[in-house]
N, C-alpha and C positions, 0 to 999 in steps of 0.2 A: 244133567237134572241136578241140582245139589240138594239134598233132602235139607228141611227149615228145622232147627233144630229146638229146644224148648224154652231157651230163652230169647231166639230168635223174635219164633212165634209169641211171645210175652210183648218184645217189644215192639211187634206189629201191630197187638192189640193193645197198645198204648197202655201195657201195666207196668207195674214198677218190682221185679222179682225180687230185689232188696232191700231193707230195711234195718234204721238204728234200733240198737236193743236199749239206746239211753234215751232218747227222746221220740221213736218214730219216725223219723225222716224215713222217705223211699228216695231209689234212685233205678234207674233203669241197668244198670250195671254197678261191679262191685271196686269200692273206690276203699283207701285205707283210711281216711279221715270223714267224718258224717259233714258234711254241709250247712248242717244248722247247728248243733251242739258242740263243734269240732275236735270233739273224742276220738281217740285213734283205735283202730281195731272195734269197732262195734257194729260194723255196717255187716251183717250176714245175709243168707239168702234166705228166702221164706217161699212159702205158696203164694199164689195171686189170688186175693180173696176174692169170692163170688158172691155175688147179691144175690140175696135170700128174702125173700116175705117170710116175716116174722108173722105167727099166727095165737092168736091168743091161749094162755095155758092155765094150768091150775096155781092158785096165789099159795102162799103157805100161810097170811092172816090178812085178813081184812083189813082195808083199809078205817082209821076211824079220825076222830078231830085228837090233835096234838097234845088237847089240854086233859084230853081221857087217856092216856097212853102213860100207864104207871110207870114210875121210876126209880120205882123201891129196888129191882133186881139191875140198876146202873150204879146203886152208892159204894163208894169205895171201902174196902175195908183195909186196916192198917197192918201192914209186914212186921212191924213190932222193931224196927230200926226208923229212927228218926229222922235220922239225915235222907235216906232214901224214900220216904212220906214226904218230906217236905220237896224233893224234886217232883215227885209224881203228883203232887197237889189233893195228899193224904193219904193215898194208899193205893194198891190194884182194885181196879175194877173188873167183877166177875165178867168174863165173857171180851176181854180186853188182851192185846197183842202187842209185848213190848220187844222192842229190839237192843238189846245192848251191845255196843262196838269200843272196842280199846283193841292196842296193841298187845302183839304176845307177851307177854310175864306180866301184866300189868297188874292181876289180880281178878280178871273176871270169875272165872269159876270159884274162887274161892268165896266171893261177893254171894254169889250166887246159891252156893252152896250153904252160908249162912243162910239167906235169905229164905230157901227151902228149908230148913231147920226150924226158923222160926214162926212160918207158918203153920211147921207140922205141929211144934209146941203151943198155936191158938187153937189146937182143935181143926183145921183143913187137910185133908189127906194130899199129897203132895207125891208128885212123881218125877224124878230126876231122870233125865235121859241122858247118857251122857254117849259121844259119835268117837269123841280124839282120848278118853281113856279107858281101861277097861274096869270093870266093879270094883276089883280090888283093889286099883288105885286108888278110885275115889272112896273107897272104903277107908282106906289111910287117910288119906286129908281128914274126912270129916271125924275119924279118930282124934286128929292133932288140935282141929277143932271147935271140940266138943258138939259134932253135928248130931250124933247117933241119937234118934227121936224116932219113936214107932211108929208112926204116923207117915214118916216119910219114908219111899219106897227109890229103889233103886235100879237101874238097868242100863243096859251097854246094847245101844243098837246104831245100825247106820242107813237101816230099811225103812222107809217110812209107812209100810204096810204092817214092818213087826211094831212100830211104834204105836200106830191103829190098834194092833192089839196089846200092846200092852196098856194102852189109857183105856180098852174096852174090860180086860181082865181086874185093875185098878179102882176104877170110877174116880179120879182124881179131879178137888177143885183147881189145883193150881200145878200149873207143867213147866218145867223147866228144862229148855234144849240147846245144849252144848256139842257141837253147835249147826246151825242150818246149813253151815259149808260143809259141813260131812254126814249129809241126809241125800240120799238118792230115793227118787221118786221110782216105784217100778214100772211103771206105762211109758216113761218118758228115756229119749234115749241122750247120752250124754254123761260122762264123768259128774261124781261128786264135786263140787265147787263151782260147777260150769254156769254161764248165764240162764238156760235155761231149766237145769236142774233147780237152781235156787228160788227162780220164778214159780213156778210148778208147787216147791215144795212149801215154800212162804203161803201161796194160794191155798194150798190147801189145809197149813195146818190154822187159818184165818177161818178157814170154812169150818173147820174143827172145833175152833175157839168160840164160835157166834152158836153155832148149833149145840154145843152141850154146856154153853154157858161158865166155859172153864178157863181162867187167865193162864195164858200163856209167856212166856219170856224165853227168847230166843237171842242167842250168843252169837255175834256174827263177828268175823275177819277184817281188819282195814287193811287198805293197800299201804306202800310205800310212800304216799302223800298224805296218808292219814285220812282217805275218802274211806265209807264203806264199803268193801267188795260185792263185786255183784252188779246185777243193772240198780237203775235209779229207782225203776218201779218196785223195789223191795222198801224204799221209805214212804210209798204213796202205801204201799198195803198193808202196814203196820197202822194200830194205832198210836204210841210211844217212840221215839226214840230217844236214849239216852247215849251221851259219850264217856266214856270213862277213860280218862288220861292220869299221867304223874309223872313225876322226873325217876326214872331208873335208878339210880343214885341215893331218891331219898323214898322214902315210906310214905310220904305224902298222898295221897291221891282226891282225885276229885270228878263226880257225876255231873252231868251237865243236859240237861233235856233240852232237845234243837227241835223237839214236834211233842206237842201233848194235846189229845185230844180233850182229854179230862181236865186239866190244870196251868198251870202259866209253865212257860216256855223258856223263862228266863232264870230259873232255879235252878241253883248248885247243892250239892251236898260233899262234905267233907270226909275223910276215914284217915285211917292212917294204917298202914301196914307193919302186923307185931310176928314175933315169931309163933302165935298162939292161933295167925288167922287175919282178921281185919275188923277194926273195932272204927264208931263213929265218932268223929270230932265235931262235937256242937259247939264249939268256941276256939277257931283256930287260930286267931289272931295272933298267939304268943308264941307261935311257931315260925312267924315272920319278922319278929323283932328282938334283936337281943338285947340283953340286959349288962350295965356297965358300970362297975363299981365307982367311976368318976367322969367326966364328959371327954368324950372321946373326938379329935377334930376329923372330920370326914362325915361323919353321920347324920344323915336327917331325914325323918320317919313321913310318912304319906297315908293316904287313905284310899284302896283302890274299891272296884265294885266289880262281886261277880255275881252276876245277876243280878238277883234284888239284895243281896247281903253285903255290906261293907266291912273291908277286911284292912287293918295294919300292916303295912309292910317298909322294910325299911332296907333304905339306900345306905350304900357305902361306896369312897370314893378314894384313892389313893393317887397323890397325884408327885411327882417326882423328877429331878432335869434329868435330861436325856442330851448325850453328844450324837447322837443319828442324826441323818439328814431328815429321815420321816420317823420319829418318834411313835411308841407302839400306842394303836388306842384299843381295848381288850372290855369287851363288855361278858357280863353274867345276869342272866334273867331280864333284860332289857334289851331294845333294837336297836343294833350298833347305828341304824342311819340317823335315828330319833337322838341320840344321844351324840352322835357327830354335829348333829342341827346345833343342839346347845352349847356344844362347846364353840362354838362358832359364833352363836349370838352372844355367849359370857366373854367373848372375846375384844368384839365390834359394839357392844351395845353397855358392857360394863366395867371394861376395863383391865379384864382377868386374861391375860396375855399367854397361854398356852401353847405357842408354836415349837418353846424347846423345852415340853413338859414330854416323860411318858405320864398318860393318864388309865385308870384300872378303875371300872363302875363295875359293880354287883350287886344284888340282892340279897337279903339274909333268908336261908330255908329254901333256896332252892325254888321259890316262888317267881312265877313269871309274868311280868308287866306290859301288858300289851296297850293299855289307852292312856292316852297323852297326858291325863293328869300326874303323872311322876315328872314330868319337866320341870317343875317348881326343887322337888325336892333334889334332883340330878342335880341342877345347877346350885342349889345352896350346899350342897355336899361337895361338889369338886372345888368351889369357893372358898368352903371350909379348912378341905385341906391344902388348898395353896396357901393360905395366910394363916395356917396352923393356930386357928380360934374355933373353938367348940362352941355349938352353940347349945342353947338353954336345954335342956334332957327333956323339957316336956314341952316341947314345941313340936307342931306339926305342920307341913306346906303342901298345900291342895291349890292347883294350878296348872293349866296347861301355859306354855312358852312360844309366843309368836317369833317369825325374823325380824320383826320392828324391835321385838325387846318388851312387848307387853305381853303381861298376863292374863290370858282370857279367863273365861268363865265357862264353869265345866257342869256335870248334871250330878244328881244326886248331892248337892252340897250339904243340906240339911242333915242326911242320913250320916254321911260322914262325921259332920261335927260331932252329932251325936255321940257314936262310937265311941270317935276320942275321947270324949266327955267322958262318958260311961269306964274306959278305962284311965284315965288318969292325967289323962295330957290338960294344960291349963291355956297353955298359948295357939295359935293357930293363924297363919297365914294366908291370906286366900285374895281370888280378885276383887278388884274394887268394884267390879260392876256384876249383881250378880241378882239376875230374877227371881221373883218368889210371888207366883200368882200375878203375874202382872204390875208388879212393883218393885222397887229394889228393894233388897235386903239389906241395912243398913249396918255397919260393923254393931252399934249399941245394940242394936236388934238381937243379936244374933250371939253375944256377949252376955244379955240379959238371957235369953231363952236357955244356953248351954252351958251358962260358967263359964267361958273360954274367953281370956282376952285376944281379940279379935284383932289383928291387923291386914286393914285393906293395901295391898300394892297394886298398884298402876302397871310398873312396868318390874323389869327385874333388877334395876338399880335398887327401884324404892324397898324392894323384896329383902334385899342383901342387907339394907340397912336396917330396918324391921328385924334382922334376924342376927345383929350385931357383929357384920362379918365386913361392910367396907363403913 
């Protein structure tokens, strides 16, 4: 007689000893891919849950009417860095847990060291715990970035118990953990950075923040796909999730809020990496627009939206004849498939033949434009390069181009036009049909409101005529 194993008994009892760490999906046997969220390598063996009767226990505080709950303790305090306060919704809320994630070398530690120093300068005792660098290495960087403040305490720990001991000794009101993947819970099995360790460490830090009313910032690693490393539950546990990204070959950096329980989740903050650390950029538009002494063919400016912030970006195109059977199409800062579609529309709807020409399209300053608002600017820049006709230097183009050649409406047009007018632009090409509070916003209305000479283009050919190219 064959003795039944634990897994056989679990199957016989109808239980599921395997569970996905990402979504919680269960299975009776191990498989490499989750059947619910389709993630690979996330199904692990767990103990079968036992139904237990819950008895009433002591409460931490009695329930009361919501209007009688004091909101004073949840008021945010400024960090001293305006761009970060913009993203957080005014500042850091005591007791909040913030997760800042980004690629290696993007400047997460540099930014948080500056945030910790500003917090200490404002009279808030701050503890910076580094699990990736020694205290001497962090001290060296702090000397370079002028972050030597008396109220800023520094510790190098990787054990969560030691971190709690440091918190007991320092009693900070602001805590930085760099990073959560290097911390290890002493009572949990597994190597630091594993799914179980990250989940338990984060849960313990969240409880610590809520019980002691300490604002906690956690540095998080990302995978090669750009997602936050660790279980998906990590983002659910924290209050705020910030993504810190930027081009490795450029000093420009952006902080985006993907989750924020205390403010907007569509704001961005702009920073610049310099030799002395990281500085905020309150008006980053000039970084993405080049200055020419005279008009140059093949350039056009558009207005993109990063969260709620309008930013001007310049698109440059270079077109030249080619004898190759398949002329080269190269893009930088723009989606190659989107540019290819615009080139096809130019050839079929506007008569700009490019089948025997090489086309190079790029943005200025390394900015990446993902929204289709740049379609019209790409089309005008390419047509300008082909005809060698420069457009007016004070012209901007805003609009999405459809396969039929029509210029489609875009969101936030009023903010885009206001930003262009503020920076001295005098002409704008916009879609012909623009909604404004349930009614169409006419070009004359926009011209009177923003001081711009507005051209409403229904299709791409009309836009070319308005730009003076065709």
